N, C-alpha and C positions, 0 to 999 in steps of 0.2 A: 440473630434473626433480624434485628432492627438494621444492623449494618448491611446485611444482604439486601433488604428491601430498599434502602437508600441507594445502594450500588445499582440495583436493577432500575430504579427510577432515573438515576443519572445517565445510565446507558440509553434508556428509552428517550429521554429528553435530547440527548446528544444525537441520537439517530433521527429524531424528528427535525432538529435544527439542520442536520446534514441533508436530509431529503428535501426540506424546504429551500435550502440554499441551492441545491442542485436544480430544483424546479425553477427558481428564479434565474439561475445561470442559463437554463435551457431557454428560458423566459420569453414572456410576451414583449412585443415592441409596439410602438405607436403605429407604424406603417402596416405591419402584418396583422395585428389583432384589434387595435382600438379604433383606428380610422374607419374600417368597414362597419363597425357597430354604430358609430356616430353618424355616418352617412345614411344608414338605413333608418335610424330611429330618432335622430336629434336635429340634424342640420336643416331640415325643412323649416323649422322655426328659429333655430340658433344660427342665423346667418344675417349678414347686413341687410337692413331694410325690413326685417320682420319684427314680430312682437317681442321675442325673447330679449333679455337684457344684455346678452353677450353672444358673440359668434363662437362656435365650436368647430370651425373649419381651420385645420392646420394646427400643428403642434404648438406653435407660439401662442395661439389663442387659447388652447386647452390647458396648457401647463399651469397658469395661475389659478385655475379653478378646480384642481384635482381633488382637494379635500371636500369641497362642496359637492362635486360630482359623486364621490364615494358615498357620502351621506345620503344623497337623494336616490341613487340607484339601489342601495341596500334597503332603504325604507320603501322602495317601489313608488316613490312620489314622482319620479321622472323616469322615462317619459310618461306624461299623464295619460290615463286611460281608465274609464269608469266601469266598463263591463266586467262582470265576474266570469273569468275565462273557464272556470270549472263547470258553470251551469249554462253558459251561452254557447251558441254555435260559433264556428270560427269566422273571423272577419278579416278581409284582405288588407284593411288599413290599420290593423292592430300593431302599434309600435312597441309594445312591451318587450322587455328583455327577458330571455330565458335565464334560468338559474345559472347555466353554464356561462352565458355572456356576462352576468353580474360577477361571477367568480373570476372570470378573466380580467375584468376591469379592476376588481379589488386587488388581485395579485399584482397587476401592473402598477397600480398606485402605491401599494405597500412596498414594492421593490424600488421605489424612487421614480416611477414614471419615465423609464428610459425611452429615448427616441429610437435608438437602434439604427441599423444600416439597411433595413428593408425598405423597398419602395413604398411611398405613401399613396394609398388609393385616392384618386381624385373625387372630390365631392360632386354630387349631381349638378349638372349645368342647368341654370334657370335663366330665362330671358327677362332681364329688367324686373325681377320680382314676380313675374308670372310663373306658375308652377307646372305648366303642361309638360309632359314627358317628351314632347317633340322639341322642346327648348326653343320654340319660335313664338313670335308675337301672336296674340289672338286675331282671328279673322274680323272680329267686330268688338269695339270697346264702347260701353255705355257709361258715361260719367255724369255725376250730378250736374244739372243744367247751370248751376251757379254755385259759387263758394257759399257755404252755410256757416254762420257764426254760432259756434258752440260756447255757451256762457261758462264762466270760470266756476260757478257753483250752481246748486239746484235749489235756490231759495224760493219762497212763494211767488216772487215776480218772474222767475226764470224757468220754473218747472215745465211750463207749457212749451218751451222752446226745445225740449229734449226729444220730441217725437214727431219730426216733420215727415210728411208724405209728399213725394214729388211725382209729377206725371210728365212723361216724355213720349211723343208719338212713335210708334213702331215704324221704322223707315223703309221696310222692305216691301216690294211689290208681290212677292210670293213667299210661301212658307220656307223656313230653313230647318235643317236637322242638326241639333246640337249634340256633338259627340263628347264635348267637355266644356265646363263652365267654371268660372272663378269669380267670387265676390271678394274684392280687394279693398279693405279700408285704407283711407288716406291717413287720417290721424288715429292710428291704432290705440293710442293711450286713452281715447274717449269713446271710441265706437264699441258699443256693447253687442249690438247685432245689426244686420242689414238684410232686408228681404226684397226679392224682386218677383212680382206677380205680373201677369198680363190681364188687363181688363178691357171691357168694351163699353163705351158710352152710347146712349140712345142717339139716333140720328138727329142732328141739329143741336145737340147739347154741346156746351163749351166747357171742356175740362179745366179745372184749376191748374195753375202751374205748380203751386205748392199749398199744402194744408198743414197747419201746425195745431197740435192738440195735446192734451195732457195724458192721454193713454197711448200705449205702444201699439195698439191695433191699427191696421191700415184704415185710412179714411175712404170708405167706399163711395159715399155719395150715391149718385144715380148709376154708377158703373156696375156691370155684371162681370164677375170674375171668370176668366177663360182658362188661365193656367195658374196653378198654385206653386209657389216657390220654384220658379224657373231657375233661380240661383239664390244662394243665401250665405251669410256668414254668421257663425257663432264662435265664441272663443274656443280655439282648438280645431276649427274646421272652416273651410271656405272654398276649397277646390274639389271638384268631382269629375270623374270621367266614367263613361259607360262601357260595359263589356262589348266585345267585338260583335258587330252586326246589330247593336242596340243604340238608340238615340232618342232624344226628346224633340218634339215638334215645337218650333217657335212659330205660333200662328199669327198671321198678318190680317189686315183688313182696314178699311177706311176710317173706322172709329175705334181702333184698338191702340192701347197705350201701355207702355211700361209703367208700372206702379212701384216706385222705390220707397220702401218704408225704413227709416233710420231710427235707431234708438241710441242716444248718447248718455254717457255717465261722466259728468265733469270731474276734472282732477285738480282744480285750483288754478288753472291757467286758461284764459280765453283763447280759443283756437278757431281757425277757419278750415272746414273740411270739404274736400271734393273727392269722395270715394268713387270707385269704379267697379264695373262688372265686365269681364272678358269672356268671349265665346269662341270656341273652335268648332267649325261646321264640318259635316260630312257631305261629300258631293252627291251621294246617292241615298235614296230612302233605305232605312234599316229593315231588318227582318222583324225586329221587335220595337214597338213604340212604347216609350217609358212614360208613366204618369206618377204624380206624387200628390198625396193628400193626407189629412189627419184621419185616423181610424176611429171616427166618431159618428158614423152614419147609422149605427144600430141602436143599442140601448145603453144609456149612460146612467149609472146609479152613484149616489153619494151617500155613504154610510147606510147602504142598503135601500135607499129610497130613490125611485126613478125620477130623473130630472130631464131626460130627453129620450125620445124614441123616434127613429127614422127607419126602423127595420121593415115597415110595411110598404115603403116606397118601391116602385117597380120601374122607375125612369132611368135606370142606369146600372153601372157595375158596383163593385163592393165599396167604393168610396166616392161615388158621384154626388151624394147629398151629405154634406158634412156640417158639423156645428162645433165651433171652438167653445169649450166649456170653461167658465171662469168660476171655480169653486170659492166660496167664502168659508174659510176655516175658522171654527169657533175659537173663542179665547181659551188659551192654555191647552188646546187639543194637541196631543203629541203624535197621534197616528190616525189622522182623518183619511178615510179610504174613498177613492174614486175608481170606478170600474167601467170599462167600455167593452161591450160584447158586439163584435162586428161580423155580420153574416158575409160569407164569401159566396156570391150568387153566380159567379162565372169562374172557370179555371184561370188562375193567375200564376205569374212567376214573380217572386219577391226578390228585390235587389238590395234594399237598404231599409234600416229602421232608425228612427231619430226621435227620441223623446224630447219634448220641449216644455219647460215650465219656468217658474221664477224661484225666489229664494226660500219659499216655504216647502218646496217639493223635497221629499226625503229619499224616495226610491221609485223605480219603474220596473215592471216585469211584463214582457210580451210572451204570451203562450198561444200556440196554435193547437186548436182542437179539431182533429180530423173527423170525417163523417162517421167513422166507426167508434168514436169516443176516445181514441188514443190522443194523448197530450204530449206536446213537445215544447219545451221552453226554448225560445229563440234568442231572447235577450234579457239578461238580468242585470240591472244597475242598482246595487244595494246601497250606494251612497251617492245620490244625485248631487251634482255641484253645478250651479248655473254659470259658474265661471269657466267650466270646461264642458261644453255641450258638443257632443260628437254625432256625426252621421255614421252609423255602423254599417259598413258595406260587406255583405255576405261573401265569404270566400267562394262559395258555390251558390249561384242563384237557386232558389228553392221553388219547386213546382208544388202548387197548392190546389187540390181538387175542389170543384164546386161542392157546396154543402158543408164546407169547413167553417170554422169560426175563429176569428182572431180576438183574443181576450187580453186586454191591457189593464193591469192593476197598478195604481200609484197611491202613495201615502204622502201626507203633508204634515209638517211639524210647525205648530204655532206656539210652542211652549218656550219657557226660558232656556231650555237646553239648546235651542237653535239660536246661536249667537248672532245670526244675521237679522233676527226679528227684534225691532226696537220696542214694540208695544205688545208683548204676548198677552196682556190682560184684555186686549181688544180683539174682535174678529178681524181677520186679515184676508184679503183677496189674493188669488194666484191664478195660474193658467194650467189647463190640461190639454195638451196638444201632442198626442202620440202619433208621429208621422210615419208613413210607409211609402217607399218608392217601389213601383211594381209595373208589370205589363200584363194586359189581358192576352191570354194565349190565343194563338191562331185558331180560327174556326168559330170564335165567339162573335156574336153580333154586337157586343158591347165594346166600346172604345174608351181608353183612358180620358179623364177630364174631371173637373170639379165644379160644383156650385156651392159657394161658401156662405155659411150663415154665421153671424157673430152675435 
């Protein structure tokens, strides 16, 4: 009986080895199977001039890294993506690999990573680091007005230098329609984020060229915000384009200025930065005008206690009166809860969701509650990571009827289990900014726009 079992096992193992060898012989090659996966999900970052530490364009560049690639894709650490795909809606910028794609890469690597004789799919063409699919230069480039000295460290004397706000006059005589925009860091090693708003100063006011402060919030001064996040960069995102027949308005005027807010994180080397924003314009007005703002105009609660209410305002659409909330998370609190309930007072179409917070944020969930009480989770980020902050672009723009509510729940961890917190025994501040990009549907008297409170 024992001999028969051993013989059966030997035959089974031999059959498995033979079938595996046949599979490898049939096998995947770099050109036919691997390059298309890398082109879709990896080379936007893993190419010369981008933030990733190595290029994955071409067999010669990929071959030295195959063991690391195998480890990262099997663990689903690369390509990075924070949304829970089982609970969230589908997003058109989701770079994650399917299980079949992971299996293909593992088989190819385990077979020795053969080049093969198949033609190698060309990587997407980019114009000098700009990411627009047209592969051409932007129609307009806005660059920091002067080189900015980023200190080597963030000591007490230099901490205030890490959050400069620049003001540059909007140069156009008439409004422009933005069909695509890109925030492009110059010194990627130290640029943590960069935001571009448009503000208007009172007549006769003299805007400062630059304001340096110790907080990352934009230095508003006497300016009134006209457009929120006309373009922005976060680790993992910086380029966005709009669906066909949709665009954002770049508003002009005699007292309107670009407000560039930078946040740097020193890396031990003093650097000079001149980051840029690029815009591709549409020649004709769109059918849908896009707006962007935090979903914080309704009621915000922290641990069940109301900290802000703007729901009674009647001076605009669902996000025209906003307040960025800075929660103070108690010492050792491991699951401090902040909730925003945002009334939707006019029918809208949602294009993008983008949670933003700092190192104590643990998770975010966006839930749409329809007028009949039905609930739909749009975005679940179970492990928020400030080093990988994404704008989640809906695969299909979502029509939301008036009378709905957008509910955003976030939790914050100020306990020793959060390794990014240095002093969990003390209260710690953070940020609650659940952003939405949307358009007010045709027929509504309301138009997109924001008035920001901080």
